[in-house]
Backbone as numpy.savetxt, mean C-alpha at the origin, in Angstrom:
# Nx Ny Nz CAx CAy CAz Cx Cy Cz
14.74 -26.41 -4.18 13.89 -25.22 -4.18 14.77 -23.96 -4.18
14.48 -23.03 -5.07 15.27 -21.81 -5.17 14.88 -20.84 -4.05
15.88 -20.34 -3.33 15.64 -19.40 -2.25 15.73 -17.96 -2.76
15.16 -17.05 -1.98 15.11 -15.65 -2.41 16.47 -14.97 -2.37
17.39 -15.43 -1.54 18.74 -14.85 -1.50 19.74 -15.90 -1.02
21.02 -15.61 -1.22 22.09 -16.56 -0.86 22.37 -16.49 0.63
22.97 -17.56 1.15 23.24 -17.64 2.59 24.72 -17.91 2.92
25.61 -17.70 1.95 27.03 -17.76 2.27 27.39 -16.57 3.15
28.40 -16.71 4.02 28.76 -15.63 4.94 28.99 -14.29 4.26
29.70 -14.29 3.13 29.96 -13.01 2.46 28.69 -12.40 1.88
27.79 -13.26 1.36 26.53 -12.77 0.82 25.64 -12.20 1.93
25.63 -12.87 3.07 24.84 -12.38 4.21 25.38 -11.04 4.68
26.71 -10.94 4.80 27.33 -9.70 5.27 27.01 -8.54 4.32
27.07 -8.79 3.03 26.80 -7.74 2.05 25.33 -7.30 2.11
24.44 -8.27 2.26 23.02 -7.94 2.30 22.67 -7.14 3.56
23.23 -7.53 4.70 22.95 -6.84 5.95 23.58 -5.45 5.96
24.73 -5.31 5.28 25.39 -4.00 5.23 24.55 -2.99 4.45
23.80 -3.47 3.46 22.93 -2.57 2.69 21.77 -2.07 3.54
21.36 -2.86 4.51 20.24 -2.47 5.36 18.91 -2.70 4.67
17.85 -2.63 5.45 16.50 -2.81 4.90 16.06 -1.52 4.23
15.57 -1.64 3.02 15.11 -0.47 2.28 13.58 -0.49 2.16
12.95 0.66 2.31 11.49 0.71 2.19 11.02 0.23 0.83
9.89 -0.44 0.82 9.32 -0.96 -0.42 8.05 -0.17 -0.74
8.00 0.40 -1.94 6.87 1.23 -2.33 5.91 0.52 -3.28
6.10 -0.78 -3.46 5.23 -1.52 -4.37 3.80 -1.55 -3.85
3.64 -1.58 -2.52 2.29 -1.58 -1.95 1.55 -0.29 -2.30
2.30 0.82 -2.39 1.67 2.10 -2.75 1.22 2.09 -4.21
2.00 1.44 -5.06 1.60 1.28 -6.45 0.34 0.44 -6.56
0.31 -0.66 -5.82 -0.87 -1.54 -5.86 -2.09 -0.80 -5.34
-1.92 -0.10 -4.24 -3.01 0.66 -3.62 -3.57 1.70 -4.58
-2.69 2.50 -5.18 -3.15 3.52 -6.11 -3.68 2.94 -7.40
-3.04 1.88 -7.89 -3.46 1.28 -9.15 -4.85 0.68 -9.09
-5.12 -0.07 -8.02 -6.44 -0.68 -7.87 -7.51 0.39 -7.77
-7.27 1.38 -6.92 -8.28 2.42 -6.75 -8.49 3.22 -8.02
-7.40 3.53 -8.73 -7.53 4.28 -9.97 -8.33 3.53 -11.02
-8.02 2.24 -11.20 -8.73 1.45 -12.20 -10.19 1.25 -11.82
-10.45 0.96 -10.53 -11.82 0.71 -10.09 -12.68 1.96 -10.21
-12.22 3.09 -9.64 -13.06 4.28 -9.61 -13.28 4.87 -11.00
-12.23 4.90 -11.82 -12.39 5.47 -13.16 -13.28 4.60 -14.03
-13.08 3.28 -13.96 -13.93 2.42 -14.78 -15.36 2.41 -14.26
-15.53 2.56 -12.95 -16.89 2.65 -12.40 -17.60 3.88 -12.95
-16.87 4.99 -13.06 -17.45 6.21 -13.65 -17.78 5.97 -15.12
-16.85 5.37 -15.84 -17.08 5.08 -17.26 -18.30 4.18 -17.42
-18.38 3.13 -16.60 -19.50 2.18 -16.71 -20.82 2.86 -16.39
-20.78 3.72 -15.38 -22.00 4.43 -15.01 -22.48 5.35 -16.11
-21.57 6.06 -16.73 -21.93 6.98 -17.81 -22.41 6.22 -19.04
-21.72 5.11 -19.36 -22.15 4.28 -20.50 -23.53 3.70 -20.22
-23.75 3.26 -18.99 -25.06 2.71 -18.63 -26.15 3.74 -18.76
-25.82 4.98 -18.51 -26.81 6.06 -18.62 -26.95 6.57 -20.06
-26.19 5.94 -20.99 -26.26 6.30 -22.41 -25.89 7.75 -22.66
-24.89 8.25 -21.93 -24.42 9.61 -22.14 -23.30 9.61 -23.18
-22.89 10.79 -23.62 -21.93 10.89 -24.72 -20.51 10.55 -24.26
-19.66 10.26 -25.26 -18.26 9.96 -24.97 -17.55 11.14 -24.35
-17.94 12.37 -24.73 -17.32 13.56 -24.16 -17.52 13.62 -22.64
-18.71 13.22 -22.20 -18.98 13.22 -20.76 -18.14 12.16 -20.06
-17.98 11.02 -20.72 -17.11 9.97 -20.17 -15.72 10.51 -19.93
-15.18 11.20 -20.95 -13.81 11.72 -20.86 -13.71 12.82 -19.81
-14.68 13.73 -19.78 -14.64 14.84 -18.82 -14.69 14.32 -17.39
-15.65 13.44 -17.12 -15.78 12.91 -15.75 -14.58 12.03 -15.39
-14.09 11.26 -16.37 -12.96 10.39 -16.09 -11.69 11.16 -15.77
-11.41 12.21 -16.56 -10.22 13.03 -16.32 -10.35 13.77 -14.99
-11.55 14.29 -14.71 -11.77 14.97 -13.43 -11.51 14.02 -12.26
-11.94 12.78 -12.41 -11.70 11.79 -11.37 -10.22 11.49 -11.22
-9.51 11.37 -12.35 -8.08 11.09 -12.30 -7.33 12.15 -11.52
-7.65 13.41 -11.80 -6.92 14.50 -11.15 -7.34 14.65 -9.68
-8.64 14.80 -9.46 -9.12 15.08 -8.11 -8.93 13.90 -7.17
-9.36 12.73 -7.58 -9.26 11.56 -6.70 -7.81 11.12 -6.57
-7.03 11.29 -7.65 -5.60 10.94 -7.56 -4.88 11.79 -6.54
-5.14 13.10 -6.56 -4.54 14.00 -5.57 -5.01 13.65 -4.17
-6.31 13.34 -4.05 -6.86 12.97 -2.73 -6.20 11.71 -2.19
-6.03 10.71 -3.05 -5.39 9.46 -2.64 -3.94 9.72 -2.22
-3.23 10.52 -3.01 -1.84 10.81 -2.69 -1.72 11.57 -1.38
-2.61 12.55 -1.18 -2.57 13.33 0.06 -2.89 12.44 1.27
-3.86 11.56 1.10 -4.20 10.66 2.19 -3.06 9.72 2.53
-2.39 9.19 1.50 -1.26 8.29 1.75 -0.08 9.04 2.36
0.13 10.29 1.92 1.19 11.12 2.51 0.94 11.30 4.01
-0.29 11.68 4.36 -0.61 11.93 5.77 -0.49 10.66 6.60
-0.96 9.54 6.05 -0.89 8.28 6.78 0.56 7.85 7.00
1.40 7.99 5.96 2.80 7.60 6.08 3.55 8.53 7.02
3.23 9.82 6.97 3.87 10.77 7.88 3.49 10.47 9.33
2.27 9.99 9.53 1.85 9.60 10.87 2.73 8.49 11.43
3.16 7.57 10.56 4.06 6.51 10.99 5.39 7.11 11.48
5.90 8.10 10.74 7.12 8.79 11.16 6.92 9.48 12.51
5.80 10.18 12.63 5.53 10.92 13.87 5.42 9.97 15.06
4.75 8.84 14.86 4.60 7.87 15.93 5.94 7.29 16.34
6.78 7.00 15.35 8.10 6.46 15.64 8.94 7.46 16.42
8.96 8.73 15.98 9.76 9.74 16.67 9.24 9.99 18.08
7.91 10.02 18.24 7.34 10.22 19.58 7.72 9.07 20.51
7.66 7.85 20.00 7.99 6.68 20.82 9.47 6.65 21.18
10.34 7.00 20.22 11.77 7.05 20.51 12.07 8.11 21.57
11.43 9.28 21.45 11.65 10.34 22.44 11.17 9.91 23.82
10.04 9.22 23.87 9.52 8.74 25.15 10.46 7.74 25.79
10.96 6.78 25.00 11.87 5.77 25.54 13.19 6.40 25.99
13.66 7.38 25.23 14.89 8.08 25.62 14.71 8.75 26.97
13.54 9.37 27.18 13.26 10.03 28.45 13.13 9.02 29.59
12.47 7.90 29.34 12.30 6.88 30.38 13.63 6.27 30.79
14.50 6.04 29.80 15.81 5.47 30.11 16.63 6.44 30.95
16.52 7.73 30.66 17.27 8.73 31.43 16.74 8.86 32.86
15.42 8.75 33.04 14.83 8.95 34.36 14.81 7.67 35.20
14.48 6.55 34.56 14.35 5.29 35.29 15.04 4.15 34.54
16.37 4.17 34.50 17.09 3.15 33.73 16.87 1.73 34.26
16.76 1.57 35.56 16.57 0.22 36.11 15.21 -0.36 35.72
14.20 0.51 35.71 12.88 0.06 35.27 12.90 -0.35 33.80
13.62 0.39 32.99 13.73 0.05 31.57 14.54 -1.22 31.35
15.57 -1.43 32.19 16.32 -2.69 32.10 15.43 -3.88 32.44
14.56 -3.68 33.43 13.65 -4.76 33.79 12.67 -5.06 32.66
12.27 -4.03 31.92 11.41 -4.25 30.75 12.13 -5.10 29.71
13.40 -4.77 29.45 14.20 -5.56 28.51 14.30 -7.00 29.00
14.55 -7.15 30.30 14.70 -8.49 30.88 13.43 -9.31 30.68
12.28 -8.71 30.94 11.03 -9.46 30.83 10.66 -9.74 29.38
11.01 -8.82 28.47 10.76 -9.04 27.05 11.51 -10.27 26.57
12.79 -10.36 26.94 13.60 -11.49 26.47 13.34 -12.75 27.28
12.87 -12.60 28.49 12.45 -13.76 29.26 11.26 -14.44 28.57
10.36 -13.61 28.04 9.20 -14.15 27.34 9.59 -14.85 26.04
10.76 -14.52 25.51 11.26 -15.18 24.30 11.98 -16.49 24.61
12.13 -16.80 25.90 12.77 -18.06 26.28 14.18 -17.92 26.82
14.69 -16.69 26.94 16.00 -16.48 27.53 15.89 -16.67 29.05
16.95 -17.19 29.65 16.94 -17.35 31.10 18.37 -17.44 31.63
18.48 -17.25 32.94 19.78 -17.37 33.60 20.82 -16.41 33.09
22.04 -16.90 32.95 23.16 -16.07 32.54 22.98 -15.55 31.11
22.39 -16.37 30.25 22.15 -15.94 28.87 21.24 -14.72 28.83
20.22 -14.74 29.67 19.29 -13.61 29.75 20.00 -12.36 30.23
20.79 -12.47 31.30 21.47 -11.31 31.86 22.50 -10.75 30.90
23.18 -11.64 30.17 24.15 -11.17 29.17 23.46 -10.41 28.04
22.27 -10.89 27.65 21.52 -10.21 26.60 21.08 -8.82 27.07
20.58 -8.74 28.30 20.16 -7.45 28.85 21.33 -6.49 28.92
22.49 -6.99 29.37 23.68 -6.15 29.50 24.14 -5.64 28.14
24.13 -6.53 27.14 24.59 -6.15 25.81 23.67 -5.10 25.19
22.38 -5.25 25.37 21.42 -4.32 24.77 21.48 -2.96 25.45
21.56 -2.95 26.77 21.50 -1.67 27.50 22.85 -0.97 27.57
23.89 -1.61 27.03 25.22 -0.98 27.04 25.31 0.16 26.02
24.46 0.13 25.02 24.45 1.17 23.99 23.08 1.85 23.98
23.04 3.17 24.16 21.78 3.89 24.31 20.88 3.77 23.07
21.47 3.93 21.89 20.66 3.86 20.67 20.12 2.45 20.45
20.95 1.45 20.71 20.49 0.07 20.57 19.37 -0.23 21.57
19.50 0.31 22.77 18.51 0.14 23.81 17.17 0.74 23.37
17.22 1.98 22.86 15.99 2.66 22.42 15.35 1.89 21.26
16.16 1.49 20.29 15.63 0.76 19.14 14.99 -0.55 19.55
15.61 -1.23 20.52 15.05 -2.50 21.00 13.69 -2.28 21.63
13.55 -1.25 22.44 12.27 -0.98 23.08 11.20 -0.57 22.06
11.62 0.21 21.07 10.67 0.65 20.04 10.10 -0.55 19.28
10.97 -1.47 18.90 10.52 -2.61 18.10 9.90 -3.72 18.95
10.49 -4.00 20.11 10.03 -5.14 20.92 8.84 -4.79 21.82
8.86 -3.61 22.43 7.77 -3.25 23.34 6.56 -2.70 22.60
6.81 -1.89 21.55 5.71 -1.22 20.87 5.40 -1.79 19.49
6.26 -2.71 19.02 5.99 -3.35 17.73 6.11 -2.44 16.52
6.89 -1.35 16.66 7.05 -0.42 15.54 8.28 -0.80 14.71
8.19 -0.52 13.42 9.33 -0.73 12.54 10.07 0.58 12.35
11.40 0.52 12.36 12.20 1.73 12.11 12.51 1.89 10.63
12.06 0.94 9.83 12.24 1.02 8.38 10.96 1.60 7.78
10.82 2.92 7.87 9.59 3.58 7.43 9.80 4.21 6.05
8.71 4.27 5.30 8.75 4.82 3.94 8.75 6.34 3.96
9.26 6.95 2.90 9.20 8.39 2.74 7.77 8.80 2.39
7.18 9.75 3.12 5.81 10.18 2.80 5.68 10.70 1.38
6.67 11.48 0.91 6.60 12.02 -0.44 6.69 10.92 -1.49
7.59 9.97 -1.29 7.74 8.87 -2.24 6.49 8.00 -2.27
5.93 7.74 -1.09 4.70 6.94 -1.01 3.56 7.63 -1.73
3.42 8.95 -1.50 2.36 9.72 -2.15 2.57 9.75 -3.66
3.81 9.93 -4.10 4.11 9.97 -5.52 3.81 8.65 -6.21
4.16 7.54 -5.55 3.90 6.23 -6.13 2.40 5.99 -6.26
1.64 6.38 -5.23 0.19 6.20 -5.26 -0.44 7.02 -6.38
-0.03 8.29 -6.50 -0.60 9.16 -7.53 -0.26 8.65 -8.93
1.00 8.27 -9.13 1.43 7.79 -10.45 0.67 6.53 -10.86
0.51 5.59 -9.92 -0.21 4.36 -10.23 -1.68 4.64 -10.47
-2.25 5.55 -9.68 -3.67 5.90 -9.84 -3.92 6.45 -11.24
-3.09 7.39 -11.67 -3.28 8.02 -12.98 -3.01 7.02 -14.11
-1.93 6.23 -13.98 -1.56 5.29 -15.03 -2.65 4.23 -15.24
-3.11 3.64 -14.14 -4.12 2.58 -14.25 -5.50 3.15 -14.51
-5.77 4.32 -13.91 -7.07 4.94 -14.11 -7.28 5.47 -15.52
-6.20 5.76 -16.22 -6.32 6.28 -17.59 -6.71 5.19 -18.58
-6.47 3.94 -18.22 -6.73 2.83 -19.16 -8.18 2.79 -19.65
-9.19 2.91 -18.77 -10.57 2.86 -19.27 -10.95 4.04 -20.17
-10.19 5.13 -20.10 -10.53 6.32 -20.88 -9.95 6.29 -22.29
-8.83 5.60 -22.46 -8.12 5.63 -23.74 -9.01 5.21 -24.92
-9.78 4.12 -24.80 -10.62 3.73 -25.94 -11.60 4.81 -26.37
-12.09 5.63 -25.43 -13.06 6.68 -25.77 -12.40 7.85 -26.50
-11.06 7.90 -26.49 -10.35 8.95 -27.21 -10.09 8.57 -28.66
-10.09 7.27 -28.95 -9.68 6.83 -30.28 -10.73 5.98 -31.01
-11.78 5.56 -30.29 -12.79 4.71 -30.91 -14.17 5.34 -30.80
-15.10 4.80 -31.52 -16.49 5.25 -31.40 -17.05 4.79 -30.06
-18.06 5.48 -29.54 -18.62 5.11 -28.25 -19.09 3.65 -28.20
-19.66 3.14 -29.29 -20.15 1.77 -29.29 -19.01 0.76 -29.17
-17.89 1.07 -29.81 -16.74 0.16 -29.76 -15.89 0.37 -28.51
-15.90 1.59 -27.99 -15.00 1.92 -26.87 -15.37 1.18 -25.59
-16.68 1.00 -25.34 -17.11 0.37 -24.09 -16.53 -1.03 -23.89
-16.74 -1.95 -24.85 -16.19 -3.31 -24.69 -14.66 -3.33 -24.60
-14.01 -2.47 -25.39 -12.54 -2.43 -25.34 -12.07 -1.93 -23.97
-12.74 -0.90 -23.45 -12.38 -0.39 -22.12 -12.56 -1.46 -21.06
-13.62 -2.24 -21.18 -13.86 -3.33 -20.23 -12.73 -4.35 -20.28
-12.35 -4.75 -21.49 -11.29 -5.74 -21.63 -9.95 -5.25 -21.10
-9.59 -4.01 -21.43 -8.33 -3.45 -20.98 -8.30 -3.29 -19.46
-9.41 -2.83 -18.88 -9.45 -2.61 -17.44 -9.42 -3.94 -16.71
-10.10 -4.95 -17.26 -10.05 -6.28 -16.65 -8.61 -6.80 -16.61
-7.87 -6.54 -17.68 -6.47 -6.97 -17.71 -5.65 -6.23 -16.65
-5.95 -4.94 -16.45 -5.25 -4.16 -15.42 -5.58 -4.71 -14.03
-6.86 -5.01 -13.78 -7.26 -5.58 -12.50 -6.48 -6.87 -12.22
-6.41 -7.73 -13.23 -5.73 -9.02 -13.05 -4.24 -8.81 -12.81
-3.64 -7.90 -13.55 -2.20 -7.63 -13.41 -1.88 -7.10 -12.01
-2.69 -6.15 -11.54 -2.46 -5.58 -10.21 -2.63 -6.66 -9.15
-3.67 -7.46 -9.28 -3.89 -8.54 -8.31 -2.74 -9.53 -8.30
-2.19 -9.82 -9.45 -1.05 -10.74 -9.51 0.15 -10.15 -8.78
0.38 -8.85 -8.94 1.47 -8.18 -8.22 1.21 -8.22 -6.71
-0.06 -8.07 -6.33 -0.43 -8.03 -4.91 -0.10 -9.34 -4.20
0.01 -10.43 -4.94 0.27 -11.73 -4.34 1.63 -11.80 -3.65
2.50 -10.81 -3.90 3.80 -10.78 -3.24 3.67 -10.62 -1.73
2.53 -10.10 -1.26 2.32 -9.90 0.17 1.40 -10.94 0.79
1.15 -12.02 0.09 0.28 -13.04 0.63 0.78 -14.41 0.20
0.13 -15.43 0.71 0.46 -16.79 0.32 -0.40 -17.26 -0.85
-1.25 -16.37 -1.36 -2.08 -16.71 -2.51 -1.22 -16.93 -3.75
-1.66 -17.81 -4.60 -1.02 -17.95 -5.91 -1.31 -16.69 -6.73
-0.41 -16.38 -7.65 -0.54 -15.14 -8.40 -1.85 -15.07 -9.17
-2.26 -16.22 -9.75 -3.49 -16.21 -10.54 -4.73 -16.07 -9.65
-4.68 -16.64 -8.43 -5.81 -16.52 -7.51 -5.97 -15.07 -7.04
-4.84 -14.43 -6.72 -4.88 -13.03 -6.32 -5.35 -12.15 -7.47
-4.91 -12.47 -8.69 -5.35 -11.73 -9.86 -6.84 -11.85 -10.09
-7.38 -13.07 -9.96 -8.81 -13.28 -10.13 -9.61 -12.57 -9.05
-9.10 -12.56 -7.81 -9.79 -11.89 -6.72 -9.96 -10.40 -7.02
-8.87 -9.76 -7.43 -8.93 -8.34 -7.75 -9.79 -8.09 -8.98
-9.74 -8.98 -9.95 -10.57 -8.86 -11.14 -12.05 -8.90 -10.78
-12.43 -9.81 -9.90 -13.83 -9.94 -9.48 -14.29 -8.69 -8.73
-13.43 -8.21 -7.81 -13.78 -7.01 -7.04 -13.96 -5.81 -7.96
-13.01 -5.59 -8.86 -13.07 -4.45 -9.77 -14.26 -4.52 -10.71
-14.49 -5.69 -11.30 -15.61 -5.81 -12.22 -16.95 -5.73 -11.48
-16.96 -6.18 -10.23 -18.18 -6.06 -9.43 -18.54 -4.61 -9.20
-17.53 -3.79 -8.86 -17.78 -2.36 -8.66 -18.27 -1.72 -9.95
-17.66 -2.11 -11.06 -18.07 -1.55 -12.35 -19.49 -1.96 -12.71
-19.85 -3.21 -12.42 -21.20 -3.70 -12.73 -22.25 -2.94 -11.94
-21.95 -2.65 -10.67 -22.89 -1.89 -9.84 -23.07 -0.48 -10.41
-21.95 0.16 -10.78 -22.02 1.50 -11.34 -22.80 1.50 -12.66
-22.58 0.49 -13.49 -23.30 0.40 -14.76 -24.79 0.24 -14.51
-25.14 -0.61 -13.53 -26.55 -0.83 -13.21 -27.23 0.42 -12.72
-26.53 1.19 -11.89 -27.11 2.44 -11.39 -27.30 3.43 -12.54
-26.28 3.55 -13.38 -26.38 4.46 -14.52 -27.49 4.05 -15.47
-27.63 2.75 -15.71 -28.67 2.25 -16.60 -30.05 2.52 -16.04
-30.20 2.34 -14.72 -31.48 2.57 -14.07 -31.89 4.04 -14.10
-30.88 4.93 -14.09 -31.17 6.37 -14.04 -31.01 7.04 -15.40
-30.90 6.24 -16.47 -30.60 6.83 -17.79 -31.65 7.81 -18.28
-32.89 7.66 -17.83 -33.93 8.58 -18.26 -34.24 9.64 -17.25
-33.50 9.67 -16.14 -33.79 10.62 -15.07 -33.51 12.05 -15.53
-34.45 12.90 -15.38 -34.28 14.31 -15.73 -34.52 14.60 -17.20
-34.82 13.56 -17.98 -35.04 13.81 -19.41 -36.32 14.64 -19.60
-36.25 15.53 -20.54 -37.41 16.35 -20.83 -37.49 17.54 -19.93
């Protein structure tokens, strides 16, 4: 079985020296799914209401810009909150260590005792961790509060979300720019379905699902949202006429 990375001593040393780097693929998946779903839902709703291709394009572009910015801003704020929480927790632990170091050592002791350390091994671990202030703080942040110090850049996360939203959300609109309204609808459906499946397949990197199962799951969710929007638009197609 092929492993994800090598385990020779030199390979391990090189990999650890690089450190853990934030992964922004989740932001692409997040923005891509939302962009494809919301834009195609608008397209389906307008087509169901038998409105013109110009309205499809106007509403679709408006959604790309407004909702894309909203998604990016929301992801920026959420990611920045992770930074703020991490900094607040580090500052709190730094203050606790300065005021009550013995109490903090006991916290380290009990944390590692719960992991199965005992006797001299436990005391050596506590001594090694508390000998360095930064290592001590980092240990408490990750072990006591469960926070990761490998946090993503808020700007990069927001940019990835916006780019994916616009790129995937533009797919349902392209056929209406180059084809007749009657031909554009089925083509938009086929292209968007392919985007749903592709995004779902990428999403499988964070789960134990097979790539095709994850792709089908996202395809069903996206097409379900589009079907609901089409049904609502079709039901209201005569509303306000006359």
